C-alpha positions as CSV (number, residue, x, y, z in Angstrom):
1,M,8.1,2.1,1.0
2,A,5.6,2.5,-1.8
3,N,6.3,0.8,-5.2
4,I,4.3,3.5,-6.9
5,I,5.2,7.1,-7.6
6,T,2.7,9.8,-8.0
7,N,2.2,13.4,-9.2
8,L,-1.1,13.6,-7.4
9,K,-0.1,16.7,-5.5
10,D,0.6,18.6,-8.8
11,W,-2.8,17.6,-10.2
12,R,-4.6,18.6,-7.0
13,K,-2.8,22.0,-6.8
14,E,-3.4,22.8,-10.5
15,R,-7.1,22.5,-9.7
16,K,-6.8,24.6,-6.5
17,M,-8.2,21.6,-4.4
18,S,-7.2,21.0,-0.8
19,Q,-6.2,17.6,0.5
20,Q,-9.4,17.6,2.6
21,E,-11.6,18.3,-0.5
22,L,-10.0,15.5,-2.4
23,A,-10.3,13.2,0.5
24,Q,-14.0,13.9,0.8
25,L,-14.5,13.2,-2.9
26,V,-12.6,9.9,-2.7
27,G,-14.2,8.9,0.6
28,V,-11.0,8.6,2.6
29,R,-9.3,10.6,5.4
30,R,-7.0,13.6,4.6
31,E,-4.1,11.6,6.0
32,T,-4.5,9.1,3.3
33,I,-4.1,11.8,0.6
34,V,-1.0,13.0,2.5
35,H,0.5,9.5,2.4
36,L,-0.3,9.1,-1.3
37,E,1.2,12.4,-2.2
38,N,4.4,11.6,-0.3
39,N,4.7,8.1,-1.8
40,R,4.3,6.4,1.5
41,Y,1.1,4.5,0.5
42,N,0.1,2.6,-2.6
43,P,-3.5,3.2,-3.5
44,S,-5.9,0.4,-4.1
45,L,-7.1,-0.1,-7.7
46,E,-10.5,1.3,-6.7
47,M,-9.0,4.4,-5.1
48,A,-6.7,5.0,-8.1
49,L,-9.7,4.8,-10.4
50,K,-11.8,7.1,-8.3
51,I,-9.1,9.7,-8.2
52,A,-8.5,9.5,-11.9
53,D,-12.3,9.9,-12.4
54,I,-12.3,13.0,-10.2
55,F,-9.5,14.5,-12.3
56,N,-11.0,13.2,-15.6
57,C,-7.7,11.6,-16.6
58,H,-6.1,8.1,-17.0
59,V,-4.7,6.4,-13.9
60,E,-1.3,6.3,-15.6
61,E,-1.3,10.1,-15.6
62,L,-1.4,10.1,-11.8
63,F,0.4,6.9,-10.8
64,Q,3.4,5.1,-12.2
65,L,5.3,2.0,-11.1
66,K,8.7,2.8,-9.6
67,K,11.4,1.3,-11.7
68,E,13.6,-1.1,-9.8
69,A,17.3,-1.5,-10.5
70,K,18.2,-4.9,-11.9
71,N,20.9,-6.9,-10.2
72,D,23.4,-8.6,-12.5
């Protein structure tokens, strides 16, 4: 399971962009975008930066670390 959560799908849909279009801009397969949007895949730093550049935003606006529960 991914340790990063994302709102990539919201950003993509707000810009009326298909998964395929985003995949082509990033240089990955559409399936990679599907996995990113469903929190099944952690992006590499390079991929996260490319996506942020495409949307003209900060990486933190797209991806956040999942908070882990602390054990006492």
